[in-house]
N, C-alpha and C positions, 0 to 999 in steps of 0.2 A: 568592437562588440564581441562578447564571448559566447560561447555554447556549452550548456551543461551537458550531463552525460545521457539525458535523454532527448536532447536536441532542442530543448527549449532556448530562445536567446535571451540574455543578460544584458541589462544596460551598465555599460562601465562608468562609474561614478568616480573613477579616481581623478585626481588634476594631471594635466599635461602641460608641458613647456610649451611656451607661444613657437618657440623655433627661430622668431627674429628678434623678438624683444628680450631682453635678459631679465630674469627675475618675474616676468609674468607668466601666468598659468591660464588654463581654462579646463572647464569641464563641460560635458554635455548633460542637459537638464532632461527631464520625463518627456517635457513639451517637445522638445528637440532642439530649443534654443541652446546659447551657450552662456556659461556664468564665468566671470573673470574676477582673476585676484591677483594679486601681486605680493612679493615677499620681501620684508622690511623690518628692521628692529627685532629680528630673531622671531617673527611671527607673520602669519598670512593674514592680508588686509582684501577685504571684499570692495570689488567695483563694479560701476554699473555698464561698463563696456570695456572692450579693449584699450580703446584711446586714454579712458579714466585711469584704467590700470597701469598705463605707460605713463601719464601725467603723476599719477599717485607716487610711483617709482622712482620718476625723476625729482619730484618736491622732497621726497625723503632724502635721495642722496644729497640734494643741495644742503639741506639743513644738517647733515651729517659732515659735509664737507667746510660749512661755515662754524663748525665746532657749536652749535646750539645744542643745547639739553634735548633729550627725548623728551616728547609731550608726558604727561601726568596721566597714565591711563587707570589710576585709581580714582579718578574723578566720578562721583554718581550723578545720577540724572536729576536728582533732587537738587545738587548743587547748581547745575546750569538752570534748573528750571526756575530756581530764585532769582538768578539774574535776570533771566528773562522777564519774568514776573514784574521786577521793578523797572525794565526798561517799556514794557508795554504800558504800566500804570502811568507813565508820562506822555505816553505817544498817542494811546487810543482814548477816544471818546467814553464816558463812563459807563455807558451802557455797553459798548462794545468790550470794555475792560471786565466787565463783571462776567459776560458770557465766556470770555478766555479764561478767567480765574476760576469759573466754575469747572470749566474741562480739565484744567491743572487738578484741582483740589479732590474732584469726583472720580477722574479716571487715571491721569497720569501718573499722580504720585502714589496713590493706593497700589496701584497695578505694579509699576515699574520705576519708582522712584527710589526704592532701595539698591537698585542694580547699578552696577558701575557702567559707563556710557559703552565701553567695549564689548559688554555682554549683552547688550540690546541691538542684535543684529535683524535681517530681514524676516527671519524665521520667527522670532519673538514678537514683531510689529505684526506679522500675517496671524499669528495665534492669539494676539489680543483682539484684533479685528474679528476672528472668528468667534471669541467668548462674547464679545458685544453683540454680534449677529445672534448667537445662542440666547441672549438675555431678551430678544425680541426687538432691539434697538433698530429704526429704520436706517438707511444708508445715510442720509443727510446728516442725522443726530452722530453716527458714528465718525462721518468727517469732521463735523464740529466738535465732538471730544477729542480727537487726535491732531487736531490743527496746532497745538503747541508743540508738538513734535519737530514741525519743520523750523522754528527759529531755535529749538532747542540743539537740534544737530547742525543747524547751520553755524552757530557758536562753536560745536565742537569740532567741527570740518577747520574753521577759521584757526583754532588752536592746536590743529593738528592731533587732535585725540583720536579721531577717525579720518578717513579719508573720502568718506562716501556716505550720505544720508542712507540709512537702510530703507526709509520710506521709498526712496528713488528706487531701489531695487525689486520692490514688490511688482509681481505679474499683474496682468490684468485682471486674472480670475481671482487674485488676492485683494484687490482693492474693493471698497465699498463703493458700489455702483447704483444708479439708480435714484430715485426720489430727486429732491432738489428742488427743481421750478415745479411750482404747484398750478393746476389747470386754474386757469381764472374764468370766472362767472362771464357768460357772454351776454351782453345787456342789449337790449332792444331800445330802439328812440323812445319806446311806449312806455316802458318799464323805467327809464330815467326821469321822465317827464311824470309819472305815476308818483316816484319816490318824493321827488321834489314837490309835488303838489300835497302830498300826505304830510310832508314835515311841516309845509305852511299852515295846513289844517289843523296841526297839533300845538303851533306855536302860537295860535290866535285862541285857544280854549282859555277859560278863565281860571283854570286850575295849573295852567302852564307856569313852570319855575322859569324859564328861559326859553326865549325862542331860538332854536337851534336849527331853523329851516335855512338862514342865510349861509350858515356854515357848510350844511350838506349840499346847497345849491353850489356855493364856490368849488367845493370839492369835485363834484360831479362834472363841472363844465372846465375846470382847468387842469385837472390831475395832480394838485399839490399832494404832497403827502401831509396827514393832518398835522403832525409835529411841526411842519413848514407853515400850515395855516394859522395854526395856534400862536406861532410866534411872531406874526404879523404885527407890527405897530401903524400908526396912521403916518408916522413918517415913511414909511415903506410902498406907501399908496399916494399915486399921483392920478389925482380924478382927472384932472384938466388934459392930461396926456394920454390919459384910458390906460395905465398900466401900473403893476405893481411889481416890486423888487423883492426876490427871495434872498434874506441875508442871514436868517437864524432857523433855529430848531429848538422847539420846546418838548423837552423829554417828559416822558411819564413820570420821573421823579421829581418834576417841579424845577427843572434846571435849562436855562436858556444856553445853549452853544451853537456852533457853526453848522451849517447844512452838512449832510452826510457826506456829501464828497465835494471837491472843488467845481464838479458841473452843476453842483445844487445851487451855487450863487447864479441867479439868472433873472433875467426882466420877463414878465408874463404880460402880454397884451389882454386887454378886458373888451368886451362887447359892450355894445350899448345899454344891453338889459343888465349886464354885471356892474357898469359904474352905477345905474341908477339903484342897484341893489344896495352897494356900498354908500352912496350917497343918503339914502334913507336909514342907514344902520349909524352913519357917525351923527354923534350929538353935537349940539350946537357949541357946547363949552369943552368939546374933546381937545385935548394937547397932543403934539405929536408922538409923545412918548407912551399914553395910552395905548393899550392892546386892543386891535380890531376886535376881537373876541373877548373881551375882558368881562370879568366876573362883576356880578351887580354890585358887591360888596367893595370893590376894589380894581379900578380899570386898569392898575398898572400891574394887573396879573391876569393871565388868561384863565378862560375856565378850564374845569378839570376834564382831562380826557375820559376818565372812567365816568364822570356824570354825561357827558356826551355821548358816549356808547350806550349807556343803559336807558338814560331817559331822553335821549334824542334820536339815534340813530337806529337802534333797535326797535323804539317804538313805531317811526315811521317805517320800517320794513314790514312789520306786522300791520299796520293801516294800508300799506300798498299793497298787501298781498303776497309780499316776497319774502316773507319769513320761512324758515327751514330749508333754504336753498345752498345754505353754507357761505352766503354772502358776508364778508367782513367790510369795516371801515375802509381798509385798505383796497378792497374790491373797488370804491368809488374812483381810483386810478384807472381801472379797467374801463368803468363806463366813459371817463373822459378820453381815454385811449380809442375806444370804439367810434366815439363822436368825430374824433381829428382823422382817423382812417378813413372814415366814410365820407369825408370832405375833400379826399384826395391827399392827404401830407404823406410824405415819404417816410421811411422808417428813420432818417437822419433828422427829418424836422421833428417827428414825433419824440424821438430821443432827446433835441433840445428843450422841448416843453416841458418833458416830465422831470429833465436833470439828471439824464444818465448820461455818463462819459464816454459810452461807446455806443453806437447804433446797434451794436451785435447783441448789446444786452436787450436792447428794447425787443429784437427779433425773437431773442431765446425766450425772453419772458413774457411777452404778448404776442407770441407767433400766430396762435389760433385766431385772434381778434383779425388780424389783417383780413379783410373782404376777399374770399377767393370765390365768391359767387360768378363772377363773369370769367374765371380761367377758362373753363370749357369752352366758351364762345371765343376768346383771344386764341386758344389753340387751335381751333377749327380756322380763324381767320389766317392764322401763320401757315397751316398746313394748305390753305387755298391760295396762297400768295403766288404758286406758280400752278399755272391751269394746264392740268396733265392733258385735258383733251386736245389742247392745241399742239402738245408735243406728240401724243399719240397718232394723230390724224395726219 
């Protein structure tokens, strides 16, 4: 720490030798934390920690002793971005790839695509975050737009162009935080019943183009994603064993794909009421390859998601007096979750029904739905487990 002529303390921003690890340096940040770096190939390289700096220095030394050429530091962000784009095109589902590609083309390439990989450090990424915040973007949107930086810099690290991703060097204050998990509508049992009844009434009207009530009924009681329900074919439904098998997902673009995750492949038990519902829905001439919610014109193709939302779900919400509350089709998973929780299912069991890979996801997304009405009573019972009058008498 230095002191100027009027006695004010100045923060020493200079790099200092580690003292124990050769070629490793540190300096103190304004927050009081330490920034680490190491010196190799004639320049300084940022590191996330002291150990990362030591490891980076060691790897650089091994590369040099093995006679390997120095990494090409002229590579641009856009060069690696195009490689990552093609990898993601092969690996991701179509809808997921479109989100990834939009982030690349809308933010990453216009903002930093022209820069060398070595020019994009933590300070440049932090500035990009601030710029996006100033444009009014929400934290969840910023994280989504910056997601391509992860694989881009993983590739750069693997090729020795940089030794640490600058994203890993961002402080907590520099990261876009907040948002992400939305509050889910907390359904009452009466509201769920009202919505199902309203959809049934609409389906019986003479001017109804399609009876969407069985789909709303199934979604509200099983927690299936609407894409999973639309992908159901009669071969996936076993009415004798009272269960259905989730094996696919019908996207809004009209494409049949695998479920969202490996956990999405699951068997769903059906109540007698749901079995009766499906028995009534199945036509006598239905084949195994017909979709359960097939269109009237072609049962080998499910109904349109957009028609279901506009003509079925939104009209049912309005008729049930639930319009204007921010309830979406995905909110029917919340309705099913609330029913399961009220019946005493554990987070692990609910996760299995919903097709979540981890019960922590269920807890994070649907935390408010887990019934806490008896928490106070259970706390009092726990506190009363030890009779203090017996101890103090």
